[in-house]
C-alpha positions in Angstrom: 88.0 73.0 84.6 88.0 71.6 88.1 84.2 72.2 88.4 83.6 70.6 85.1 85.6 67.5 86.1 83.6 67.5 89.4 80.3 67.3 87.5 81.7 64.4 85.5 82.7 62.6 88.7 79.3 63.3 90.1 77.7 61.4 87.3 80.3 58.6 87.7 79.1 58.4 91.4 75.5 58.2 90.2 76.5 55.5 87.7 78.3 53.5 90.4 75.3 53.9 92.7 73.0 52.6 89.9 75.2 49.6 89.4 75.2 48.9 93.1 71.3 49.0 93.1 70.9 46.9 90.0 73.3 44.2 91.1 71.9 44.1 94.7 75.3 45.0 96.1 74.2 47.7 98.6 75.0 45.5 101.5 78.2 44.2 100.1 80.1 46.0 102.8 78.2 45.7 106.1 80.1 48.5 107.9 81.1 52.0 106.9 83.5 53.7 106.0 85.7 50.6 106.1 84.6 47.3 104.5 84.6 44.3 106.9 86.8 46.5 109.0 89.4 46.6 106.2 90.7 49.4 104.0 91.1 46.9 101.2 88.0 44.6 101.1 88.4 40.8 101.3 88.2 38.6 98.2 87.4 35.3 100.0 85.3 34.3 103.0 88.5 33.1 104.7 89.6 36.7 105.0 86.6 37.8 107.0 86.9 38.8 110.7 85.9 36.2 113.3 82.3 36.5 114.4 81.8 39.4 112.0 78.1 38.7 111.6 77.2 39.3 115.3 79.7 42.2 115.6 78.2 44.1 112.7 74.6 43.4 113.7 75.3 44.8 117.1 77.0 47.8 115.7 74.2 48.4 113.2 71.6 48.2 116.0 73.5 50.8 118.0 73.7 53.1 114.9 70.1 52.7 114.1 69.1 53.6 117.7 71.1 56.8 117.4 69.4 57.6 114.1 66.0 56.9 115.6 66.8 59.3 118.5 67.6 62.0 115.9 64.3 61.3 114.2 62.5 61.6 117.6 64.1 65.0 118.2 63.0 66.2 114.7 59.4 65.1 115.4 59.4 62.0 113.1 58.4 59.6 115.9 56.6 57.1 113.6 59.6 56.7 111.4 61.8 56.3 114.5 59.4 53.6 115.8 59.4 51.8 112.5 63.2 51.6 112.5 63.3 50.3 116.1 60.7 47.6 115.3 61.8 46.5 111.9 63.7 43.3 112.5 64.6 42.9 108.8 67.0 45.8 109.2 69.3 43.6 111.2 69.3 40.8 108.6 72.8 40.0 107.5 73.6 38.9 103.9 76.0 36.2 103.1 79.5 37.3 101.9 79.8 37.8 98.1 83.1 39.1 96.8 81.7 40.6 93.6 79.0 42.5 95.6 81.6 43.6 98.2 83.9 45.1 95.6 81.1 46.6 93.6 80.0 48.5 96.7 83.6 49.4 97.6 84.2 50.9 94.2 81.1 52.9 94.7 82.5 54.3 97.9 85.8 55.1 96.3 84.0 57.1 93.7 82.2 59.0 96.5 85.5 59.7 98.2 87.0 61.0 94.9 84.0 63.3 94.5 84.7 64.7 98.0 88.2 65.5 97.0 87.1 67.3 93.9 84.5 69.3 95.8 87.2 70.5 98.2 89.3 71.5 95.2 86.3 73.5 93.9 86.2 75.4 97.2 89.9 76.2 96.9 89.8 77.3 93.3 86.5 79.3 93.9 88.5 81.8 96.0 89.8 83.1 92.7 86.3 84.5 92.0 85.9 86.1 95.4 86.2 89.7 94.1 83.8 89.1 91.2 81.3 86.5 92.4 81.3 85.5 96.1 78.4 83.2 95.6 80.7 80.7 93.8 82.7 80.2 97.0 79.7 80.0 99.2 77.9 77.5 97.1 81.1 75.4 96.6 81.5 75.4 100.4 77.8 74.4 100.8 78.4 71.5 98.5 81.2 70.1 100.6 78.9 70.3 103.7 76.2 68.5 101.7 78.5 65.8 100.5 79.6 65.1 104.0 76.0 64.8 105.1 75.4 62.6 102.0 78.3 60.3 103.2 76.6 60.1 106.6 73.3 59.3 104.9 75.2 56.6 103.0 76.2 55.0 106.3 72.6 55.2 107.4 71.5 53.5 104.1 73.9 50.6 105.0 72.9 50.6 108.7 69.2 50.4 108.0 69.7 47.7 105.4 68.5 49.8 102.4 65.3 51.2 104.1 63.3 52.6 101.2 62.6 56.2 102.4 66.3 56.6 103.4 67.3 55.7 99.8 64.9 58.3 98.5 66.5 61.0 100.6 69.9 59.8 99.5 68.8 60.3 95.9 67.3 63.7 96.4 70.5 64.9 98.1 72.5 63.6 95.1 70.4 65.8 92.8 70.8 68.8 95.0 74.6 68.4 95.0 74.5 68.0 91.2 72.5 71.2 90.8 74.8 73.2 93.0 77.8 72.0 91.0 76.2 72.9 87.7 75.2 76.3 89.2 78.8 77.2 90.3 80.2 76.0 87.0 77.7 78.3 85.2 78.5 81.2 87.4 82.2 80.9 86.7 81.6 80.5 83.0 79.3 83.5 82.6 82.0 85.8 84.0 84.2 84.8 81.1 81.4 84.9 78.5 78.4 87.0 79.4 77.3 87.1 75.8 76.1 83.5 76.2 73.0 84.8 78.0 69.9 86.6 76.8 69.9 90.4 76.8 66.1 90.4 77.1 63.6 88.7 79.2 62.9 85.1 78.2 59.4 85.5 79.7 57.2 82.4 79.6 60.0 80.3 78.0 61.9 80.1 81.2 58.8 79.2 83.2 58.2 76.4 80.7 61.7 75.2 81.3 61.1 75.3 85.0 57.9 73.2 84.6 59.8 70.6 82.5 62.5 70.4 85.2 59.8 70.0 87.9 58.1 67.2 86.0 61.4 65.4 85.6 62.1 65.8 89.3 58.8 64.2 90.2 59.6 61.5 87.7 62.9 60.7 89.4 61.2 60.5 92.8 58.4 58.3 91.5 61.1 56.2 89.7 62.9 55.8 93.0 59.7 54.5 94.6 59.3 52.1 91.7 62.8 50.9 92.1 62.2 50.2 95.8 59.1 48.2 94.8 61.1 46.2 92.3 63.6 45.3 95.0 60.8 43.9 97.1 59.3 42.0 94.2 62.7 40.7 93.2 63.3 39.5 96.8 59.9 37.7 96.9 60.6 35.9 93.6 64.3 35.2 94.5 65.4 37.4 91.5 63.6 35.1 89.1 60.8 35.6 86.6 61.7 39.2 85.6 59.0 39.3 83.0 56.4 39.2 85.8 57.8 42.2 87.8 56.1 45.0 85.9 52.7 43.4 86.3 53.1 43.5 90.1 53.9 47.2 90.3 51.1 49.4 91.5 49.8 52.9 90.6 53.3 54.4 90.9 54.3 52.7 87.6 51.2 54.0 85.8 51.9 57.6 87.0 55.5 57.3 86.0 54.5 56.1 82.5 51.9 58.8 82.0 54.1 61.6 83.3 56.8 60.5 80.9 54.4 61.3 78.0 53.6 64.7 79.6 57.3 65.4 80.1 58.1 64.5 76.5 55.3 66.8 75.1 56.4 69.7 77.3 60.0 69.1 76.3 59.1 69.1 72.6 57.4 72.5 73.0 60.4 73.9 74.8 62.7 72.4 72.1 60.9 74.0 69.1 60.5 77.3 71.0 64.2 77.6 71.8 65.2 76.4 68.3 63.0 79.1 66.7 64.3 81.9 69.0 68.1 81.2 69.1 70.8 80.7 66.5 71.7 77.1 65.8 75.2 77.6 67.2 74.1 79.3 70.4 74.6 77.7 73.9 70.8 77.5 74.3 70.2 75.6 71.0 73.1 73.2 71.7 71.9 72.4 75.1 68.3 71.8 74.1 69.5 69.4 71.4 71.4 67.5 74.0 68.4 67.5 76.3 66.1 66.0 73.6 68.6 63.3 72.7 68.9 62.3 76.3 65.2 62.3 76.7 64.6 60.1 73.7 67.3 57.6 75.0 65.6 57.8 78.4 62.2 56.8 76.9 63.9 53.9 75.0 65.4 52.5 78.2 62.0 52.9 79.9 60.3 50.9 77.1 63.0 48.2 77.3 62.5 48.0 81.1 58.7 47.8 80.7 58.4 45.3 77.9 61.6 43.3 78.0 61.8 41.9 81.5 63.6 44.6 83.5 67.2 43.8 82.5 69.5 44.9 85.2 71.9 46.9 83.0 69.0 48.9 81.6 68.0 49.9 85.1 71.3 51.6 85.6 71.1 53.3 82.2 67.6 54.5 82.9 68.8 56.2 86.2 71.9 57.8 84.7 70.0 59.1 81.7 67.4 60.6 84.0 70.0 62.5 86.0 71.8 63.6 82.8 68.4 64.9 81.4 67.8 66.6 84.8 71.1 68.4 84.7 70.7 69.5 81.0 67.2 70.9 81.8 68.6 72.9 84.8 71.4 74.3 82.7 68.9 75.4 80.1 67.1 77.4 82.8 70.3 79.1 83.7 71.0 79.9 80.0 67.6 81.6 79.8 68.5 84.1 82.5 69.0 87.8 81.6 72.6 89.1 81.5 71.7 91.9 83.8 71.0 89.5 86.6 74.6 88.3 86.7 76.2 91.7 87.2 77.8 92.3 90.6 78.1 89.8 93.4 
């Protein structure tokens, strides 16, 4: 039950992050983990600390230098140099109470996720005798979410530098997959009959291909979202109907891959529906996956042909991650029972 709630909280965090991006609230709190050096954010400019602009710019510069030093040690010297020389990173936005609280709620959701991931580690000890991997992966997720929180501070410090946001998104997907995996591991102990007793053969590999295409779609979509941020900034957030026309080849790839993904998913859908009973876990999940995918395509069409409405950007992101999670769970459901015997 705790693991299931954790997965729900994960999606809430992704939803909150999507709202932050679509409303441009990422820099609503210029410092981290506090917000304007307060546990409860300000609601009016009069509540801001004295000389806060210069203070946070200096603090951000110091943090960016430390981050650049880490990159130097890892061999990413060009990226480190880019951070050091990008003056826009130190640009400070004017205070906006709505954006501040939007970002703060996002952080509260992240903190709640951390609590539930810790609870997963505690409750996973009950499976130690039967499936040690549940404990180890739950513990790994706590480590990853701590790293993700640090990455969140880097996102703020670097003023939403694009490639840092992409890493932040990929880490979120990894944490999601681990949470789904540990949930599945615990569930299969109680109901091993939910799995195939024979090899799924090429069906599982088709499911893996569908998941891989979706993952590529998410990465390209993140790149497109970053391009939209720059286009929006150049047009002062106006003339949304012109944004799509200014997107480059990434948008074309994203659109064409969406068609490929849908065709592959249809093939997977009809194959699983013909092989499994209608009330099986596999059939239920493939039904959910297809519904999510259709909704995902609808939101994509709205974004492409109706002027990029902000609320639809968030819906598009959340549906993409929901589809991704459903596809991964289908892969787990296509595993042979014999592979889940023992530790």
